[in-house]
C-alpha positions in Angstrom: -40.4 13.7 0.6 -41.5 13.0 4.2 -39.2 12.9 7.2 -39.7 9.2 7.5 -38.7 8.6 3.9 -35.6 10.8 4.3 -34.6 8.9 7.5 -35.2 5.6 5.7 -33.0 6.7 2.8 -30.3 7.9 5.2 -30.3 4.7 7.2 -30.2 2.7 4.0 -27.1 4.6 2.8 -25.4 4.2 6.2 -26.1 0.5 6.4 -24.8 0.1 2.8 -21.6 1.9 3.9 -21.3 -0.3 7.0 -21.8 -3.4 4.9 -19.2 -2.4 2.4 -16.7 -1.6 5.1 -17.5 -4.9 6.9 -16.7 -6.7 3.6 -13.4 -4.9 3.2 -12.4 -5.3 6.8 -13.2 -9.0 6.7 -10.7 -9.3 4.0 -8.2 -7.2 5.9 -8.7 -9.1 9.2 -8.4 -12.4 7.4 -5.3 -11.2 5.6 -3.9 -9.9 8.9 -4.3 -13.3 10.6 -2.8 -15.1 7.6 -0.1 -12.5 7.2 0.9 -13.0 10.8 1.3 -16.7 10.3 3.2 -16.2 7.0 5.4 -13.6 8.7 6.2 -15.9 11.6 7.2 -18.8 9.3 9.4 -16.7 7.0 11.0 -14.7 9.8 11.9 -17.9 11.7 12.6 -20.0 8.6 15.3 -17.6 7.4 18.1 -16.2 9.4 17.6 -12.6 10.6 20.0 -11.3 8.0 18.3 -13.2 5.1 14.9 -12.0 6.3 16.2 -8.5 6.2 17.4 -9.0 2.6 14.1 -10.6 1.6 12.0 -7.9 3.2 14.1 -5.1 1.5 14.0 -6.9 -1.9 10.2 -7.4 -1.5 9.8 -3.7 -0.7 11.8 -2.8 -3.8 9.5 -5.1 -5.9 6.4 -3.5 -4.5 7.7 0.0 -5.5 8.7 -1.2 -9.0 5.3 -2.8 -9.4 3.8 0.7 -9.3 6.0 1.6 -12.2 4.8 -1.4 -14.2 1.9 -0.3 -16.4 2.8 3.4 -16.0 -0.2 3.9 -13.7 -2.8 2.8 -16.1 -4.6 0.9 -13.4 -6.0 4.3 -12.3 -8.1 4.8 -15.4 -9.1 1.2 -15.1 -10.3 1.7 -11.5 -12.1 4.9 -12.3 -13.8 3.1 -15.2 -14.9 0.2 -13.0 -16.3 2.7 -10.6 -18.3 4.9 -13.0 -18.4 3.2 -16.4 -18.1 -0.6 -16.0 -19.1 -1.3 -19.6 -15.6 -0.1 -20.6 -13.6 -2.4 -18.4 -12.6 -4.7 -21.3 -11.3 -1.7 -23.2 -9.3 -0.3 -20.3 -8.0 -3.8 -19.4 -6.5 -4.0 -22.9 -4.9 -0.7 -22.3 -3.5 -1.8 -19.0 -2.0 -5.0 -20.5 -0.4 -3.0 -23.3 1.0 -0.4 -20.9 2.4 -3.2 -18.6 4.3 -4.9 -21.5 5.6 -1.5 -22.6 6.9 -0.7 -19.1 8.8 -4.0 -18.5 12.2 -2.8 -20.1 12.2 0.3 -17.9 11.2 -1.8 -14.8 14.1 -4.3 -15.5 16.6 -1.4 -15.9 15.6 0.3 -12.6 15.7 -3.1 -10.9 19.2 -3.8 -12.1 20.3 -0.3 -10.8 18.8 -1.1 -7.4 20.5 -4.4 -7.2 23.9 -3.0 -8.1 23.5 0.0 -5.7 22.2 -1.9 -2.6 22.1 -5.7 -2.9 25.2 -6.7 -4.8 27.5 -8.7 -2.6 24.7 -9.3 0.0 22.0 -11.2 -2.0 22.2 -13.4 -5.1 21.0 -11.9 -8.4 18.7 -14.9 -9.1 17.0 -14.7 -5.6 16.6 -10.9 -6.1 15.0 -11.4 -9.5 12.6 -14.1 -8.2 11.4 -11.9 -5.4 10.9 -8.9 -7.7 9.0 -11.1 -10.2 6.7 -12.3 -7.4 5.8 -8.7 -6.5 5.7 -7.1 -10.0 4.0 -9.9 -12.0 2.3 -12.1 -9.4 1.0 -10.1 -6.5 0.4 -6.9 -8.5 -1.8 -8.8 -11.0 -3.9 -10.1 -8.1 -4.2 -6.6 -6.8 -5.5 -5.4 -10.1 -8.3 -8.0 -10.0 -9.1 -6.8 -6.5 -9.0 -3.2 -7.5 -11.5 -3.8 -10.4 -13.8 -5.7 -8.2 -13.8 -3.0 -5.5 -14.5 -0.4 -8.3 -17.6 -2.5 -9.2 -18.7 -2.5 -5.6 -17.9 -6.2 -5.2 -16.1 -5.7 -1.9 -17.0 -9.2 -0.6 -15.3 -10.8 -3.7 -12.3 -8.5 -3.3 -12.1 -9.6 0.4 -12.2 -13.2 -0.6 -9.4 -12.7 -3.1 -7.3 -10.9 -0.6 -7.7 -13.7 1.9 -7.1 -16.4 -0.7 -3.9 -14.8 -2.0 -2.5 -14.3 1.4 -3.5 -17.9 2.4 -1.5 -19.3 -0.6 1.6 -17.4 0.5 1.1 -18.6 4.0 0.9 -22.2 2.9 4.1 -21.7 0.9 5.8 -20.2 4.0 4.7 -23.1 6.2 6.1 -25.6 3.7 9.3 -23.6 3.6 9.6 -23.5 7.4 8.9 -27.2 7.9 10.5 -28.8 4.9 13.1 -26.7 3.2 16.9 -26.1 3.7 16.2 -22.6 4.9 18.1 -20.9 2.0 17.0 -17.5 0.7 17.0 -18.8 -2.9 14.6 -21.6 -2.0 12.2 -19.3 -0.4 12.4 -16.8 -3.3 11.4 -19.6 -5.7 8.4 -20.7 -3.5 7.4 -17.0 -3.1 7.3 -16.5 -6.8 5.3 -19.7 -7.4 2.7 -18.8 -4.7 2.1 -15.3 -6.1 1.8 -16.5 -9.7 -0.8 -19.2 -8.6 -2.8 -16.5 -6.8 -2.8 -14.1 -9.7 -3.9 -16.8 -12.3 -6.6 -18.1 -10.0 -8.0 -14.6 -9.3 -8.0 -13.6 -13.0 -9.7 -16.8 -14.1 -12.4 -16.9 -11.4 -13.2 -13.3 -10.6 -12.2 -10.9 -13.4 -15.2 -9.4 -15.3 -15.9 -11.2 -18.6 -15.6 -8.6 -21.3 -14.1 -8.5 -24.7 -10.7 -6.9 -24.8 -10.8 -3.9 -27.2 -7.6 -2.0 -27.9 -8.4 1.8 -28.4 -5.2 3.8 -28.3 -7.0 7.2 -28.9 -9.0 6.6 -25.8 -5.9 5.8 -23.7 -4.1 8.9 -24.9 -6.7 11.1 -23.2 -5.8 9.4 -19.9 -2.0 9.3 -20.2 -1.3 12.4 -18.0 -3.5 11.0 -15.2 -1.8 7.6 -15.5 1.7 8.8 -15.5 1.0 11.1 -12.6 -0.5 8.3 -10.6 2.4 6.0 -11.4 4.9 8.6 -10.4 3.0 9.3 -7.2 2.8 5.6 -6.4 6.5 5.0 -7.0 7.5 8.0 -5.0 5.0 7.0 -2.2 6.4 3.5 -1.9 10.0 4.9 -2.2 9.4 7.2 0.7 7.4 4.5 2.5 10.1 1.7 2.1 13.2 3.8 1.8 13.8 3.2 5.4 14.5 -0.5 4.7 17.0 0.3 2.0 18.8 2.9 4.3 18.9 0.5 7.3 20.4 -2.2 5.0 23.0 0.3 3.6 23.9 1.8 7.0 23.5 -1.2 9.3 23.9 -4.3 7.2 21.6 -7.4 6.8 21.3 -8.2 10.6 20.1 -4.7 11.6 17.9 -4.6 8.5 16.3 -7.8 9.7 15.4 -6.5 13.1 14.1 -3.3 11.5 12.1 -5.3 9.0 10.5 -7.3 11.7 9.4 -4.1 13.5 8.0 -2.5 10.4 6.2 -5.7 9.3 4.3 -5.6 12.6 3.6 -1.9 11.9 2.2 -2.8 8.5 -0.2 -5.3 10.1 -1.9 -2.5 12.0 -2.5 -0.6 8.8 -4.7 -3.2 7.1 -8.0 -2.0 8.6 -7.1 1.6 7.9 -6.5 0.9 4.2 -10.0 -0.7 3.9 -11.4 2.5 5.3 -9.3 4.6 2.8 -10.8 2.6 -0.1 -14.4 3.7 0.9 -13.3 7.2 1.6 -11.7 7.5 -1.8 -14.9 6.3 -3.6 -17.0 8.6 -1.5 -14.9 11.7 -2.3 -14.8 10.7 -6.0 -18.6 10.8 -6.1 -19.1 13.7 -3.5 -16.1 16.0 -3.3 -17.8 18.2 -0.7 -17.8 15.2 1.8 -14.4 16.2 3.1 -15.1 20.0 3.2 -15.6 20.6 7.0 -12.7 20.7 9.5 -14.8 18.9 12.0 -15.1 15.9 9.7 -11.4 16.1 8.7 -10.2 16.1 12.4 -12.6 13.4 13.3 -11.4 11.1 10.5 -7.7 11.7 11.3 -8.3 11.1 15.0 -10.1 7.9 14.3 -7.3 6.6 12.0 -4.7 7.6 14.7 -6.6 5.9 17.5 -7.1 2.6 15.6 -3.5 2.5 14.5 -2.1 3.3 17.9 -4.5 0.8 19.6 -3.4 -2.0 17.2 0.2 -1.3 17.9 -0.3 -1.1 21.6 -2.2 -4.4 21.7 0.5 -6.2 19.5 3.4 -4.7 21.4 1.9 -5.4 24.8 1.3 -9.0 23.8 4.9 -9.4 22.7 6.2 -7.6 25.8 4.5 -10.3 28.0 5.2 -13.2 25.6 8.3 -12.2 23.6 8.8 -15.7 22.1 5.2 -16.1 21.0 6.1 -15.4 17.4 9.4 -17.3 17.3 13.0 -16.9 18.4 14.0 -14.4 15.7 11.0 -12.2 16.4 11.8 -12.3 20.1 15.0 -10.3 19.4 12.9 -7.4 18.2 10.0 -7.8 20.7 11.3 -5.4 23.3 11.5 -2.6 20.7 7.9 -2.8 19.4 6.4 -0.4 22.0 9.2 2.1 21.4 7.7 2.7 17.9 4.2 3.1 19.4 3.1 6.1 17.4 4.8 5.3 14.1 1.7 3.4 12.7 -0.5 6.4 13.4 1.7 8.9 11.6 2.5 6.6 8.8 -1.2 5.7 8.2 -2.2 9.4 8.3 0.4 10.2 5.6 -1.1 7.4 3.5 -4.6 8.7 4.1 -3.6 12.3 3.1 -2.0 10.9 0.0 -5.3 9.2 -0.9 -7.2 12.4 -0.4 -5.2 14.1 -3.1 -5.7 11.1 -5.4 -9.5 11.1 -4.8 -9.8 14.8 -5.7 -7.7 14.4 -8.8 -4.7 16.4 -7.6 -2.2 14.0 -8.9 0.5 16.6 -9.7 0.4 17.9 -6.1 0.4 14.3 -4.9 3.6 13.6 -6.8 5.3 16.7 -5.5 4.2 16.0 -1.9 5.5 12.4 -2.0 8.8 13.5 -3.6 9.3 16.0 -0.8 8.4 13.4 1.9 10.8 11.0 0.3 13.7 13.5 0.5 12.7 14.5 4.0 12.5 11.0 5.2 15.8 10.0 3.7 17.5 13.0 5.5 15.8 12.3 8.8 16.6 8.6 8.8 20.2 9.2 7.8 20.5 11.6 10.8 18.9 9.0 13.1 21.0 6.1 11.9 24.3 8.0 12.1 23.6 10.0 15.3 22.2 7.2 17.5 24.4 4.1 18.0 22.0 2.1 20.2 19.1 0.5 18.4 16.6 1.5 21.1 17.5 5.1 20.7 16.9 5.4 17.0 13.8 3.2 17.1 12.3 5.6 19.7 13.3 8.6 17.6 11.4 7.2 14.7 8.2 8.6 16.3 9.5 12.1 15.9 10.6 11.4 12.4 7.2 10.2 11.2 5.4 13.0 13.1 7.3 15.6 11.1 6.4 13.8 7.9 2.7 13.8 8.9 2.7 17.5 9.7 4.1 18.2 6.3 1.7 15.9 4.5 -1.3 17.4 6.3 -0.3 21.0 5.6 0.1 20.3 1.9 -3.0 18.2 1.4 -5.5 20.4 3.2 -4.0 23.6 1.8 -4.5 22.1 -1.7 -8.1 21.1 -0.9 -9.0 24.5 0.5 -7.4 26.4 -2.3 -9.6 24.5 -4.8 -12.7 25.3 -2.8 -11.8 29.0 -2.6 -11.2 29.1 -6.4 -14.5 27.4 -7.1 -16.3 29.9 -4.8 -14.6 32.9 -6.6 -15.6 31.4 -10.0 -19.3 31.4 -9.0 -22.1 29.1 -9.9 -21.2 29.0 -13.6 -17.8 27.4 -13.1 -17.0 24.5 -15.4 -14.3 23.2 -13.0 -16.6 20.4 -11.8 -17.1 18.9 -15.2 -15.4 15.6 -16.0 -13.5 15.2 -19.3 -15.3 13.0 -21.9 -14.1 9.7 -23.2 
């Protein structure tokens, strides 16, 4: 092959990657803009205390949505990526696993309510918020995941924007027309998420016959359960801070903290689009992440984008604190104090995705469990040691830095150990072979 042909092939691959990322980012940017409008309406339509309760209940629902289906979305995503003809078969497996998991999800949800929310939030409002996350938004995410696996990133971006737009419309209606009660918003939130899920499934899910093949699913159960456990533990350690702030500080403090972390979440949307492409690249070419130069470059890029986004948002609110409403103005002076939290938090998420992409689900679960315990301990120390809100918000940077160092050490140690083992095994190693159906 001539040098011109090689150059043309390289440029074609680079342009394809840029196009795919642009499609994903367009969805993230659209979602970020709509999410900001949605956030402003909800944060100012509810009292700060009710917003704290809603945000904490929503985080609980997101965590439990990863328990729903016992992680069978992972084989479904892998199938969409490498064997799309089996999507119908694995969709049937995902539906069956979701139905089987519902009693366990309900039991864990009841335990969370009794331990954290009883006496602060009505049971019906709590159940409606959890239903919105577990049944509504998670179903929409599954449609997006399958479309991304098929390489239909533009369609996935459109679904992301549409789902967020429907929630934003519900939030605008709530802010302008409702009585401002948490129960009313919970009902509207459930309705918006269910409408989004049904529309996405009808319009954009691949049309294949559902075929139930239990023997095929049994070959994937370890991967599924490991992924489910890792996801639950990841979101537990990711959102445990909201539960702890609610438990230690009450709804009002939880509301201020939820506002800060919601703005942190907005800066993560472009990074998550990048993670999607990286995961697919590593699945197809494990050696892609082999060099330390590339590893450091990727982590530096993630940190720079995350910190830049937080700096821009925090700087804007520093100058115009009431731009996002009166309730958000109470938290505006604290945003820049948490300047490096998005970088460290997004890097932990990226390292978690590295372990998933390379099939190290057991290590991933262990890492996330350790991070969850460490985060709980660090936050408990911060919330009990520092009385002033400004002090413990500033100390969050150090807390998340410690978590990132631990995640980076475990992830890259695991990756390098696998490479050394493969090198010792020699050219006839079977470790690279994928299991059959």
